[in-house]
LUMKOLFI-871508 format. One record per atom (N, C-alpha, C, O): residue in one letter; x, y, z. Coordinates in steps of 0.1 Angstrom, whole numbers, plus 5000, padded with zeros to 4 digits. Layout:
% LUMKOLFI-871508
aXYZ;...
//
This chain:
% LUMKOLFI-871508
m781784995614;m782985055611;m782785185603;m781785195596;f783885265603;f783885385594;f785285415591;f786085455599;c785585385578;c786985415573;c786985475559;c786285415550;y787585585558;y787585655545;y788985715541;y789085815535;q789985645546;q791385695545;q791985665531;q792985725528;c791485565524;c792185535511;c791285555499;c790085585501;e791885555487;e791085585475;e790085485471;e789085525465;q790185365476;q789185265472;q787985255481;q787085175479;t787885345491;t786785345500;t785385325493;t785185385483;a784585255499;a783285215493;a782485335488;a782285435496;k782085335475;k781185435469;k781885575470;k781185685469;n783185575472;n783985705474;n783385785486;n783385905486;e782885705496;e782285775508;e782985715520;e783685795528;a782785595523;a783385525535;a783085375535;a781985335530;c783985295540;c783685155542;c782985145556;c783585185566;t781785095556;t781085095569;t780684955573;t780184935584;k780884855565;k780584715568;k781884625568;k782084545577;l782584645558;l783884565556;l784784655547;l784284715538;g786084655551;g786984735543;g787184675529;g787384555528;v787184755519;v787484715505;v788884645505;v789084555497;c789784685514;c791084635515;c791084495522;c792184425522;g789984455528;g789884335535;g789884355550;g789884255558;k789984485555;k789984515569;k788584475575;k787584515570;q788684405586;q787484365593;q787084475603;q787884555607;p785784485607;p785284595616;p786084595629;p786284705634;d786484485634;d787184485647;d788584545645;d789084615654;v789184515634;v790484575631;v790384725630;v791184805635;a789384775622;a789184915621;a788984985634;a789585095636;a788184925643;a787984985656;a789184985664;a789485085671;l789984885664;l791284875671;l792284985666;l792985045674;q792284995653;q793185105647;q792685245652;q793585325654;d791385265652;d790885395657;d791185415671;d791585525675;l791085315680;l791485325694;l792985355695;l793385435703;l793785285688;l795185305688;l795485455684;l796385515691;t794885505674;t795085635669;t794685735680;t795385835683;h793585705687;h793085795698;h794085795709;h794385905714;l794685685713;l795585675723;l796985745719;l797585805728;l797285735707;l798585795702;l798385955703;l799386025705;k797186005701;k796986145703;k797286185718;k797886285720;g796786095727;g797086125741;g798586115744;g799086195752;l799186015739;l800685995741;l801386125736;l802386165742;s800886175724;s801486295718;s801286415727;s802186495728;q800186425733;q799886535743;q800986535754;q801486635758;v801186415759;v802186405770;v803586435765;v804386505772;a803886395753;a805186415747;a805486565745;a806486615748;v804386635741;v804486785739;v804686855752;v805586945753;a803986805762;a804186865775;a805586835781;a806186925787;g806086715778;g807386685782;g808486775776;g809386815783;r808386805763;r809386885757;r809387025763;r810487085763;s808287075768;s808287205774;s809087215787;s809387325791;v809387095793;v810087095805;v811387015804;v811986975814;g811786995791;g813086925789;g813086775789;g814086715790;v811886715789;v811786575789;v811486525775;v810386565769;n812286445769;n812186395755;n812686255755;n813786225756;d811686165752;d811986025753;d811985965739;d810985955732;r813285925734;r813385875721;r812585745719;r811985725708;a812485655729;a811685535727;a810185565724;a809585505716;v809685675731;v808285715728;v808185765714;v807185735707;n809185845709;n809185905696;n809185795685;n808385805676;v810085705686;v810185595677;v808885505676;v808385475666;f808385475688;f807185395689;f805985465683;f805185405677;t805885595685;t804785675680;t804685655665;t803585635659;c805885665658;c805885645643;c805585505640;c804785475630;e806085405647;e805885265644;e804385235645;e803885165637;a803785275656;a802385245659;a801485315649;a800485255645;l801785435646;l800985505637;l801085445623;l800085435615;f802285405619;f802485335606;f801585205606;f801085175595;s801385135617;s800585015617;s799185035613;s798484945609;t798685165614;t797285195610;t797185235596;t795985265591;l798285245588;l798185285574;l797585165566;l797585055570;t796985205555;t796185105547;t797184985543;t798285005539;n796584865544;n797284745540;n798584715547;n799584675542;v798584745560;v799784715568;v799484605578;v800084495577;n798684635588;n798484535599;n796984505601;n796184595604;f796584375598;f795284335599;f795084235611;f793984175612;d795984225620;d795984135631;d795484195644;d796184285649;p794384165649;p793884225661;p794784205673;p794884295681;e795484095674;e796384065685;e797484165685;e797884225695;d798084195673;d799184285671;d798684425676;d799384495683;l797484465671;l796984595675;l796784615690;l796984715695;g796284505696;g796084505710;g797384525718;g797384605727;r798484465713;r799784485719;r800284635717;r800884695726;f799984685705;f800384835703;f799584925713;f800185015718;i798284895715;i797484975724;i797984965738;i798185065745;q798384845743;q798884835756;q800184905758;q800484965768;k801084895748;k802384955748;k802185105748;k802985175755;t801285155741;t800985305741;t800685355755;t801285455759;v799885285762;v799485325775;v800685315785;v800885395793;e801385205783;e802585185792;e803585295790;e804085355800;l803885335778;l804785445775;l804185575780;l804985665785;r802885595778;r802285725782;r802385745797;r802785855801;e802085645805;e802185655819;e803585675824;e803785745833;g804485605818;g805885625822;g806385765819;g807085825826;l805985815807;l806385955803;l805686055812;l806286155816;k804486025816;k803786125825;k804586135838;k804686245843;a805086025843;a805786035856;a807086115854;a807386195863;k807786105843;k808986185840;k808586335839;k809286425845;v807486365832;v807086505830;v806686565844;v807086675847;k805986485852;k805586535865;k806786565874;k806786665881;a807686475874;a808986495882;a809786615877;a810486675885;a809586655864;a810386765859;a809586895861;a809987005857;g808386885868;g807587005870;g806587045860;g805987155860;g806386955850;g805486975839;g804086935843;g803786875853;t803086975835;t801686945837;t801386805831;t801786775821;v800586735839;v800086605834;v798486605835;v797886495835;d797986725835;d796486735836;d795986775822;d796086885818;f795386675815;f794986695802;f793486685800;f792986685789;g792786685811;g791286675810;g790886525808;g791786435808;n789686505805;n789086375803;n789186335788;n788186335781;g790486315783;g790686285769;g791586165767;g791786085776;p792186155755;p792986045752;p794286025761;p794785915762;a794786135767;a795986125775;a795686055788;a796586015795;d794386035791;d793985965804;d793085845801;d792685775810;f792785815788;f791885705785;f792585575788;f793685545786;q791785485794;q792185355798;q791585245789;q790385235790;p792385175782;p791785075773;p791284955782;p791784935793;a790384885777;a789784765784;a790884655784;a791884665778;s790584545791;s791484445793;s791384335783;s792284245781;t790284335775;t790084225765;t789984295751;t789484415750;l790284225741;l790184275727;l788784315723;l788484415717;s787784225727;s786384255724;s785884385730;s785184455724;e786384415742;e785984535749;e786684655742;e786184765741;m787984635738;m788684735731;m787984775718;m787984895714;v787484675712;v786784705699;v785584795702;v785384895694;h784784775712;h783684865715;h784185005718;h783585105715;q785285015725;q785885145728;q786385215715;q786185335714;g786885135706;g787385195694;g786185245685;g786385345678;e785085175686;e783885215678;e783485355683;e782885435675;a783685385696;a783185515701;a784085625698;a783685745699;v785385595693;v786285705690;v786585705675;v787685755671;a785785635667;a785985635652;a785985765646;a785485865652;f786385775634;f786485905627;f785085975625;f784986095626;d784085895624;d782785955622;d782185995636;d781086055636;k782885965647;k782386015660;k783186135665;k783186175676;d783986195656;d784786315659;d783886425665;d782886455658;p784186475677;p783386575683;p783486715676;p782686805680;e784386735667;e784486865660;e783186895653;e782786825644;p782587005656;p781287035650;p781387095636;p780387085628;n782487155633;n782587225619;n783087115609;n784187065611;p782287085599;p782686985590;p783987015582;p784686915578;d784287135579;d785487175572;d786687155581;d787787105576;i786587195593;i787687175603;i787887025605;i789086975605;r786786955606;r786886805608;r787586745596;r788486655598;s787286795584;s787886735572;s789386765572;s790186675569;l789786885576;l791286915577;l791986835588;l793086795586;k791286815599;k791886735610;k792186595605;k793286545607;h791186535598;h791386405593;h792386395582;h793186305582;t792486495574;t793486505564;t794886505570;t795786445566;a794986585581;a796286595589;a796686455594;a797786415594;v795686385600;v795986255606;v796386155596;v797386085597;f795686155584;f796086065574;f797486095568;f798286005565;g797686225566;g799086265562;g800086225572;g801186185568;l799886245585;l800786205595;l801086055595;l802186015598;r800085975591;r800385825590;r801385805579;r802285725581;g801385885568;g802385875558;g803785925563;g804785855560;v803786035570;v804986085576;v805585975585;v806785955585;a804785915593;a805285815603;a805885705595;a806985645600;a805385665584;a805885555576;a807285585571;a808285505573;y807485705566;y808785745561;y809785765572;y810885725571;a809285825583;a810185845595;a810685705600;a811785695604;d809785605600;d810085475605;d811185405596;d812085355601;h810885415583;h811885365573;h813285425576;h814285355576;a813285555577;a814585625579;a815285585592;a816485565592;q814485575603;q815085545616;q815685405616;q816685385622;i815085315609;i815585175608;i816985175602;i817785095606;l817285275594;l818685285588;l819485395594;l820485435589;g819085435606;g819885525614;g819785675611;g820585755616;q818685715604;q818485855602;q817285915609;q816185865607;e817486005618;e816386065626;e816586215627;e817686265626;d815486285630;d815586425633;d814486445644;d813286425641;d814786495655;d813786515666;d812786615662;d811686605667;a813086705652;a812086795648;a810986735641;a809786775642;v811186615634;v810086545628;v809186485638;v807986495638;y809786425648;y808986365659;y808186475666;y806986455669;a808886585669;a808186695676;a806986745668;a805886765674;a807186775655;a806086825647;a804986725646;a803786765647;l805286595644;l804286495643;l803386485656;l802186485655;q804086495667;q803386485680;q802586605683;q801486605688;e803086725679;e802386845681;e801086855673;e799986885678;i801186815660;i799986815652;i798986715656;i797786735657;l799486595660;l798586485664;l797886525677;l796686505679;a798586595686;a797986645699;a796986745696;a795986755703;d797186835686;d796286945683;d794986885678;d793886965679;t794886765672;t793686715667;t792686695679;t791486675676;v793086695691;v792186675703;v791486815706;v790386815712;r792086925702;r791587055705;r790387095697;r790187045686;l789487175703;l788287225696;l788287375695;l787287435692;d789487435698;d789587585699;d790287645687;d790587765687;l790687555677;l791487605666;l790587645654;l789587575652;s790887745647;s790087795636;s790387715623;s791287635622;l789587745613;l789787685600;l791087725594;l791787635589;n791487845596;n792787885591;n793987825599;n794987785593;d793787805612;d794787725619;d794987595614;d796087545613;w793887525610;w793987385604;w794587385590;w795187285586;v794287485582;v794887495569;v796387505571;v797187435564;g796887585581;g798287595584;g798887465589;g799987425585;r798187385597;r798687265602;r798687155591;r799687075591;v797787155582;v797787055571;v798987085563;v799686985558;l799287215560;l800487245552;l801787215560;l802787175554;r801687225573;r802887185581;r803187035580;r804286995580;v802086955579;v802286815577;v803086795564;v804086715564;g802786865554;g803486855541;g804986895543;g805886835537;e805187005551;e806587045554;e807386945561;e808486915557;v806786885572;v807586785579;v807786665571;v808786595573;n806886635562;n806986515554;n808186535544;n808886435542;i808486655540;i809586675531;i810886635539;i811786575534;r810986685552;r812086645560;r812186495562;r813286445562;a811086435565;a811086285567;a811586215554;a812386125555;m811186265542;m811586205530;m813086225527;m813786145522;e813486345531;e814986375530;e815786285539;e816786235534;l815286255551;l815986165560;l816086025553;l817085955554;l814885985548;l814885855542;l815785845530;l816485745528;d815885945522;d816785955510;d818185935515;d818985865509;a818586015526;a819886005531;a820185865537;a821285815536;a819185805543;a819285675549;a819585565538;a820485485539;n818785575527;n818885475516;n820185495509;n820885395507;t820485615505;t821685635496;t822985635505;t823985585500;g822885675518;g823985665526;g824385525530;g825585485532;t823385435530;t823685295533;t823985205521;t824885125522;y823285235510;y823385145498;y823985215486;y824085155475;g824285345487;g824785415475;g823685475467;g822485435469;h823985565458;h822985625449;h822585525438;h823485465433;p821285505436;p820885415425;p821585455412;p821785565409;v821885345404;v822485365390;v821585295381;v820885195384;p821485335368;p820685265358;p821085115357;p822185085355;t820085035359;t820284885360;t819184815352;t817984845355;k819484725344;k818484645337;k818084525346;k818984455351;v816884505347;v816284405356;v815484305348;v814484345341;p815884175348;p815084075341;p813684055347;p813584055359;l812684035338;l811384005343;l811083855342;l809983815347;g811983775337;g811783635337;g812683565347;g813783605350;p812183465354;p812883395365;p813983305359;p814083275347;r814783255368;r815783155365;r815583025373;r814983035384;k815982915368;k815782785374;k816382785388;k817482835391;g815582725398;g816082705411;g815082755422;g814082815419;k815582735434;k814782775446;k814582935446;k815483005441;a813482975453;a813183115451;a812583175463;a811783115471;i812883305466;i812183385476;i811783515469;i812483575462;l810483555472;l809983685467;l809883785478;l809283755488;v810383905476;v810284005486;v809384125481;v809684185471;s808384155489;s807484265485;s807484365496;s807984345507;g806784485494;g806784595503;g807784705500;g807784735488;h808484755509;h809384875507;h810684865514;h811584945511;d810884775524;d811984785533;d813284735528;d813484615525;l814184825526;l815584785520;l816384705530;l817184615527;k816184735543;k816984665553;k816584525554;k817484435555;d815284495553;d814884355553;d815484285541;d815884165543;l815484345530;l815984285518;l817484255519;l817984145516;e818184345525;e819684335527;e819984215536;e820784135533;e819284205547;e819484105557;e819083965551;e819783865554;l818083965543;l817683835537;l818783795527;l819083675526;l819283885519;l820383855510;l821583805517;l822183705512;k821883855528;k823083805536;k822783665540;k823683585539;q821583645545;q821283515551;q821083405541;q821183285544;t820883445528;t820683335518;t821883315509;t821883235500;q822983385512;q824183365504;q824683225505;q824783165516;g824983165493;g825483035493;g824482925495;g824882805497;k823282955495;k822182855498;k821482805485;k820582725486;g821882855474;g821282815462;g819882875460;g818982815453;i819582985466;i818283045465;i818383185457;i819283265460;t817483205448;t817483325441;t816383415447;t815283375450;v816783545449;v815783635456;v815283735445;v816083795437;y813983745444;y813283825434;y812583945442;y812183925453;t812384055435;t811684165440;t810184155435;t809984105424;h809284215442;h807884235438;h807484375442;h807884425452;g806584425433;g805984555436;g806984665438;g807884685430;e806884745449;e807684855452;e809184825454;e809984915456;m809484695455;m810884655458;m811684665445;m812984645445;l811084675433;l811784675420;l812984775420;l814084735416;p812784895425;p813984995424;p815184945432;p816285005430;c815084855441;c816184805449;c817384755440;c818484755444;h816984705428;h818084655419;h819084765415;h820184735411;g818684895417;g819584995413;g820585045423;g821585115420;y820384995436;y821385035446;y822584955446;y822484825447;p823785015445;p825084935445;p825184845457;p825684735455;g824784885468;g824884805480;g823984685480;g824184595489;l822984675472;l822084565471;l822384475458;l822284355459;k822684545447;k822884475435;k824184395435;k824384315426;k824984415444;k826284345445;k825984195449;k826884105446;y824884165454;y824484025457;y823983955444;y822983995439;e824783865439;e824483805426;e823183725426;e822583705416;h822683685438;h821483605439;h820183695440;h819083645440;l820383825440;l819283925438;l819183935423;l819984005416;y818283865417;y818283845402;y817283925394;y817784005386;g816083915397;g815083985388;g813784025396;g813784025408;h812884065388;h811584115393;h810484015389;h810383975377;y809583995398;y808483905395;y807183975398;y806984035409;g806183975389;g804884035391;g804884185389;g805784245383;t803784235394;t803484385392;t803184445405;t803884445414;a801984515405;a801684595417;a800984515428;a800484395426;w800784575439;w800284505451;w798884445450;w798684335455;q798084505442;q796684455441;q796484325433;q795484265433;n797584285426;n797584165418;n798184045426;n798483945420;q798584065438;q799383965446;q798583835447;q799283725447;a797283825449;a796583705451;a796883605439;a797183485441;r796783655427;r797083575415;r798583555414;r798983435411;e799383655416;e800883635413;e801483555424;e802383475421;f801083565437;f801683495447;f801283345446;f802083255450;a800083315442;a799583185441;a800483105430;a800582985432;a800983175421;a801783115410;a803283105414;a804083045406;f803683175424;f805083175428;f805483045435;f804883015445;p806582975430;p806882845435;p807882855447;p808682755448;g807882955455;g808882975465;g808183045477;g806983055478;a809083085487;a808583165499;a808383305495;a809083365486;i807583375503;i807283515500;i807383595514;i806883545524;l808083705513;l808283795525;l807583925522;l807983995513;m806683965531;m805984095530;m806584185540;m806484165552;t807184295535;t807784395544;t806884525542;t806484545532;t806684595553;t805984715553;t804584695547;t803984585548;n803984805541;n802584795537;n802484725523;n803484705516;c801284685520;c800784635507;c800184495508;c799784435498;i800184435520;i799684295521;i798084295519;i797384385523;q797684185512;q796284155511;q795984025517;q796883955521;k794683985519;k794383865525;k794983745517;k794683725505;p795883675524;p796583555517;p795583445513;p794683415521;q795683395501;q794883285497;q795383155503;q796583145506;e794483065505;e794882935511;e795982865503;e796782785509;t795982885490;t796982825481;t798382855485;t799282785482;y798582975491;y799983015494;y800083065508;y801183115512;k799083045517;k799183095530;k800383045538;k800883105547;d800682915535;d801882855542;d803182905537;d804182875543;n803182975526;n804383015520;n804783165523;n805883205519;i803783235529;i803983385531;i804383415545;i803883355554;f805283515547;f805683555560;f805683705560;f805683775550;t805483765572;t805483905574;t806683945583;t807183865590;s806984075582;s808084135591;s807684275594;s806784335589;g808484335604;g808284465608;g806884485614;g806484415622;v806184595609;v804884625615;v803784555607;v802584565611;v804084475597;v803084405589;v802484285597;v803284215604;g801184265596;g800584145603;g799284105597;g798484185592;w799083975596;w797883915592;w797583795601;w798483715603;p796383775606;p796083665615;p796483525608;p795983505597;g797183445615;g797483315610;g798683305601;g799183205597;v799283425598;v800483425589;v801783435598;v801783515608;r802783355595;r803983355604;r804683485603;r804983535592;h805083545615;h805783665615;h807283645619;h807583565627;v808083715612;v809583705614;v809983815624;v809783935621;d810583775635;d811083875644;d812583895643;d813383805640;r812984015646;r814484055646;r815184015634;r816383985635;r814584015623;r815183985610;r815883855609;r816883835603;d815383755617;d815883615616;d814983545605;d813883505608;f815483545593;f814783495582;f814883345579;f814583295569;s815383275589;s815583125588;s814283055584;s814282955577;p813083095590;p811883025586;p811483045571;p810982955565;v811783165566;v811583195552;v812483115543;v812083055533;i813683105547;i814683025539;i814382875539;i814482815529;q813982825551;q813582685552;q812482655543;q812382555536;r811482745543;r810282715534;r810682725520;r810182645512;a811582815516;a811982825502;a812682695498;a812482655486;l813482635507;l814182515503;l813182395502;l813482305495;e812082405509;e811082295508;e810282305496;e809782195491;l810082425490;l809282435478;l810082415466;l811282425466;p809382385454;p810082335442;p810982445435;p811882415429;g810582575437;g811282675429;g810882665414;g809982595410;f811582745406;f811282745392;f811982625385;f813182595387;a811282565376;a811782445369;a812782485358;a813682405355;d812582595352;d813482635341;d813782785341;d813082865347;d814782825333;d814982965331;d813983015321;d813582945312;v813583135323;v812683205314;v813283335309;v813383425317;n813583345297;n814283465291;n813183555287;n812783555275;g812783645296;g811683735293;g812283875290;g813383885286;a811383975292;a811784115289;a812684165301;a812784105311;h813184285299;h813884355309;h813284495311;h812684555302;v813384555323;v813084695325;v814284755332;v815184685337;t814384885330;t815584965336;t815085045347;t814185125346;v815785035358;v815585125370;v816785205373;v817785195366;g816685295383;g817885365388;g817985505383;g819085565384;f816885575379;f816985715375;f816485805386;f815685895384;a817185785398;a816885875409;a817586005407;a818286025396;r817586095417;r817986235414;r819486235411;r819886325402;n820386155417;n821786165414;n822086125399;n822886185393;t821286025394;t821485995380;t820986095370;t821686135361;v819786145373;v819186245364;v819986375364;v820286435354;l820286425376;l820986545377;l822486535373;l823086635369;g822986415372;g824286395366;g824386415351;g825386435346;v823186415345;v823186445330;v822286575328;v821686585318;a822186655338;a821386775338;a821786865326;a820886925320;d823086865323;d823486955311;d822886905298;d822386985290;k822786775297;k822186715284;k820686745284;k820086785274;v819986735296;v818586765297;v818286905294;v817386935286;i819086995300;i818887145297;i819087175283;i818287255277;e820087125277;e820387145263;e819287095254;e818887155244;a818786975257;a817686915249;a816387005250;a815687015240;v816187065262;v814987155263;v815187275255;v814387325248;k816387335256;k816687465249;k816687445234;k816287535227;s817087325230;s817087305215;s815787265210;s815587265197;g814887235219;g813487195214;g813387045213;g812286995209;a814386965215;a814386825214;a813386765225;a812586675222;i813386825237;i812486785247;i811486905249;i811887015252;r810186875246;r809186985247;r808586995261;r808287095266;h808486875268;h807686875281;h808086755289;h808486645283;f807986765302;f808186655311;f806886625318;f806086715321;f806686495320;f805486455327;f805986365339;f806686265337;l805486395351;l805686305362;l804386225363;l803386285369;v804386105359;v803186025360;v803485915371;v804185825368;a802985945382;a803485865394;a802385855404;a801285905403;g802685765414;g801785745425;g801385605427;g802085515422;c800385575435;c799985445439;c799085375428;c798285445421;d799185245427;d798285175418;d797185125427;d797185135439;g796085065421;g794985015428;g794084935419;g794284935407;a793084875425;a792184785417;a790984855412;a790284805403;k790684975416;k789485045412;k789485075397;k790585115392;p788385055390;p788385085375;p788685235373;p788385315381;g789385255362;g789685395358;g791185415358;g791685515353;r791985325364;r793385345364;r794085305351;r795285335350;n793385255342;n793985235328;n794185375322;n794785375311;y793585475328;y793885615323;y795385635322;y795885695312;y796085595332;y797585625333;y798285545322;y799285595317;t797885425319;t798485355308;t798285425295;t799285445287;r797085465292;r796785525280;r797385665279;r797885705268;f797485735290;f798185865290;f799585855285;f800085925277;v800285755291;v801785745288;v801885695273;v802785745266;e800985615269;e801085575255;e800885685245;e801385685234;l800085785249;l799785905241;l800786015242;l800686115234;v801586015252;v802586125253;v803386135241;v803986035236;p803486255235;p804286265222;p805686235223;p806286225234;q806286195212;q807686155211;q808686255216;q809886215220;d808386385216;d809286485221;d809086515236;d809486625240;c808486425243;c808286445258;c808886335266;c808986225261;v809286365278;v809886265287;v808886235298;v808186325303;v808786105302;v807986065313;v808886015325;v809585915324;l808686085336;l809286035349;l808285965356;l807086005356;t808685865364;t807685785371;t808285735384;t809485725385;l807385715394;l807885645406;l806585585413;l805485615409;a806885505423;a805885435431;a805185325422;a805585305410;c804285255428;c803685135421;c802785165410;c802285085402;g802385295408;g801585335397;g802185305384;g801585295374;k803585295384;k804285275372;k803985135365;k804285115354;f803485045374;f803184915368;f802084905358;f801884805352;r801485015356;r800485035345;r801285045331;r800685025321;f802585085332;f803285105319;f804785085320;f805485115311;f805285025331;f806685015334;f807484945323;f808684965322;d806784845316;d807584765307;d807384805292;d807684735283;k806884935291;k806784985277;k808085045272;k808785115280;d808385025260;d809585085254;d809185215247;d808585215236;l809585325253;l809185455248;l810285515240;l810185625234;g811485445239;g812585495231;g813385595238;g813385605251;t814185675231;t815085775237;t814885915230;t814385925220;i815486015237;i815586145232;i817086185235;i817486205246;g817786205224;g819186255226;g819986165235;g820886205243;g819786035234;g820485935242;g819885915256;g820385835264;l818885995260;l818185975272;l816885895271;l816185925261;p816685805280;p815385735279;p814185825281;p814185915289;r813185795273;r811885875275;r811085835287;r810285915292;l811385715292;l810685675304;l811785645315;l812685565313;m811785725326;m812785715336;m812085675349;m811185745354;d812485565355;d811985515368;d812785585380;d813985545382;v812185675387;v812885745398;v812985655410;v813885675418;g811985565412;g812085475424;g810785435430;g809685445424;q810785405443;q809685375451;q808885505454;q809285615451;c807685485460;c806985605465;c807885675476;c807785795478;n808685585483;n809585645493;n810585735487;n811285805494;d810785735474;d811785815467;d811185935461;d811785995452;a810085985466;a809386105460;a810386225462;a810286325455;y811186215473;y812186325475;y812986345463;y813386465459;s813386235456;s814186245444;s813486325433;s814186415427;a812286305431;a811486375421;a811386525424;a811486605415;v811186555437;v811086695441;v812386765439;v812486875434;q813486695442;q814886755440;q815186775425;q815786875421;i814686685417;i814886695402;i814186825397;i814786905390;a812886835402;a812186955398;a812787085403;a812887185395;l813187085415;l813787205421;l815087245414;l815387365411;a815887145410;a817187165404;a816887225389;a817687315385;l815987165383;l815587215369;l815087365370;l815387445361;s814287395380;s813787525381;s814887625384;s814887735379;k815887585391;k817087665394;k817887685381;k818387795378;a818087575374;a818887585362;a818187675351;a818887745344;f816887675350;f816187765341;f815787895346;f815187985340;n816087915359;n815788045366;n814288075365;n813988195363;v813487975368;v812087995368;v811487915380;v812187835386;s810287945384;s809687865395;s809287725389;s809287705377;v809087635398;v808687495394;v807387505386;v807287425376;n806487595390;n805287605382;n805387655368;n804487645360;d806587715365;d806787765352;d807687675343;d807987705332;l808087565349;l808787465341;l807887395331;l806687395333;p808487335320;p807587255311;p807387115318;p807887015312;l806787115329;l806586995337;l805186985342;l804587085347;s804486875341;s803186845345;s803186725354;s803786625351;l802386735365;l802286625374;l800886555373;l799886625374;v800986435369;v799686355367;v799786235377;v800486145375;l799086245388;l799286155399;l798086065402;l796986105400;s798385945407;s797385855412;s797685835426;s798785825431;w796585825434;w796785805449;w795985685453;w794985645447;y796485635465;y795685525470;y795685535486;y794685525492;e796885545492;e796985545506;e797585665512;e797785765505;q797985655525;q798285775532;q799685835530;q799985955533;k800585755525;k801885805520;k801685905509;k802386005507;a800785865500;a800385955489;a799786085494;a800086195488;v798986075504;v798386195510;v799486285515;v799486405513;a800486235522;a801586305528;a802386375516;a802786495518;i802686305506;i803386365494;i802586475488;i803186575485;l801286455486;l800486565481;l800486685489;l800586795484;l800486675502;l800586785511;l801986855510;l802086975512;s802986775508;s804286825506;s804386915493;s804987025493;l803686865483;l803686945470;l802887075473;l803287185467;f801887075481;f801087195484;f801987295492;f801987415489;h802687235502;h803587315509;h804687395501;h804987505503;l805087325490;l806087385481;l805487475471;l806087545464;g804087485472;g803387575463;g803287525449;g802987605440;i803387395447;i803287345433;i801787335429;i800987285437;k801487385417;k800187395413;k799887305400;k800787235395;n798587305396;n798187235384;n798487085385;n798887025375;i798287025396;i798386885397;i797086815393;i795986855397;r797186715384;r796086635381;r796086505389;r797086435390;l794986485396;l794886375406;l793686285403;l792686325399;g793986155405;g792886055402;g793285925409;g794285915416;p792485815406;p791285825397;p790085895403;p789185925396;s790085915416;s788985985423;s789586075433;s790686045438;l788886175438;l789386265448;l789086205462;l788186135463;p789886245472;p789686185485;p788386215491;p787886325491;a787786115497;a786386125503;a786486205516;a785486265520;f787586215522;f787686295534;f787886445532;f787886515542;l787886495520;l787886635517;l786486685516;l785786635507;s786086775525;s784786835524;s784686925511;s785786965506;p783486955506;p783387035494;p784087165496;p784687215486;n783987235507;n784687365509;n786187355510;n786887435504;v786687245516;v788087225516;v788587195502;v789687245498;l787887115495;l788287085481;l788287215473;l789187235464;q787387305475;q787287425468;q788487515471;q789087585462;v788987515483;v790187585487;v791387535479;v792187615475;l791487405478;l792587345471;l792587375456;l793587405450;v791387385451;v791187415437;v791587565435;v792287595425;q791187645443;q791487795442;q792887825444;q793487905437;n793487765454;n794887805458;n795987725451;n797087775448;f795587595447;f796687515441;f796287465427;f796987385420;e795087495423;e794587455409;e794587305407;e794987255397;v794287235418;v794187085417;v793087045408;v791987115408;k793286955399;k792286915389;k792086755390;k793086685391;p790886715389;p790686565387;p790986535373;p790786605364;i791586415371;i791786365358;i790486355350;i789486335356;s790586375337;s789386355328;s789686235319;s789486125323;t790086265307;t790486155298;t791986185293;t792386305293;p792786085290;p794086115286;p794186215274;p794986305274;e793286205265;e793286285253;e792986435257;e793686525253;e791986455265;e791586585269;e792686655278;e792986765277;d793286575287;d794286625296;d795586665288;d796186765291;l795986575279;l797186615271;l796886735262;l797786815261;k795786745257;k795386865249;k795486995258;k795987095253;a794886985270;a794887095279;a796287135283;a796587255285;i797187035285;i798587065289;i799487115278;i800187215279;l799387045266;l800287075255;l799687165244;l800387225236;g798387185245;g797687255234;g797387165223;g797787055222;p796587215213;p796087135202;p797287085193;p796987015183;
//
């Protein structure tokens, strides 16, 4: 196998025997074959648009299937085999429509004509032949940019899929995703062409995140500051992890009146701030921390567990009978919930003991998305002008198990009292329960939301730049980011598209960036690897 799409990749080079995430070589090969075939499907979709043929089912499926290849989403070979077969079925059907409309269906001997084998074992061999290290692109820098684009598109696909589930779509997102994915087959594009396409990934991701923001807030209302207990209460329990708000809502509806308390885990924590979700009284508190701690935390949870979207790890035998997957998530031998019928999850929760007693633990506050922060923008602006607030730090991104991530805990602990920390995504679990106090009645630590809510952080920065009549790069704002998977890649490319500079990134830089591509990013965007909290704070704020 060859996989280097995430931050934890072995030796910061590539996983070649077994994925650090738990991905087996056969799964890696099937994901590569699926990606290869999605490039071909995208070629046909692009050709179709040129003659007025546009199939929504193909567009939605492309995002869903590409999402399944994102880190920690689907580890089930059978699921991936079904995605592969569906890709070919849709491709051939679309070809017929394009041909009937007078369009071309001659794409040469490439992914648009590739025929997968009839068995999974044979598909695995086919996937090995189209793995990322087998890319025919001879120029290592162009190859690096192509792979960066593919990984970024996986993040875009995830956001677009989330938005579509709640009724928000834009054909321009589907078209751009398919055009760029189709272009990765070409060998006639220059280095500058690929720099432009990588930045276009960032541009289309902004639109995808905007759609998701509209989907979440339009369906459940704008998040409001909400205290969330970290201690459980007595009774039967279900734990919901991942990112999907629709899954959580449907589970809450189906558990009403059944004496079951629903808890959030990981990136679901911000859900407590949405009025449309917090109205359910049995959505009570938050259990555990970030995704990489789930083996220990899930083993201790006395109820059923539902994994939505990405973040699943290999379930331990101690809780394998208690965990369920939904959506594009899959693990061999783990029960999957179809069409949001959560009755198996509920039944298992009723069979398990639940919590024996109430535990009065600490609380954390969520709900500082763009509507809340911009609602007090006058206070923020006045605090900056008066000198009460010296600087803002966005300390955000993905958490992970690799050593070095304690940097972010220490960084936040060292941030001076006259500075504000904004945070989002699961990287916050390094410091989310710390009491940093207030400035002028405003909390010094504000949780903007999930990684899916990065649009909120961008809008806050843009609004402040407009209020102070300066560019974002001239604001008293520093971005200190941690990355792990491909949604983080998409967000980083969005920041580049917006021209945002001086980003500190860690704990290590992406292995898929060639030295020359990295140098371009350093020169054009002044990207910096993190060093130590002390050194970085001194560089940002001065001695």
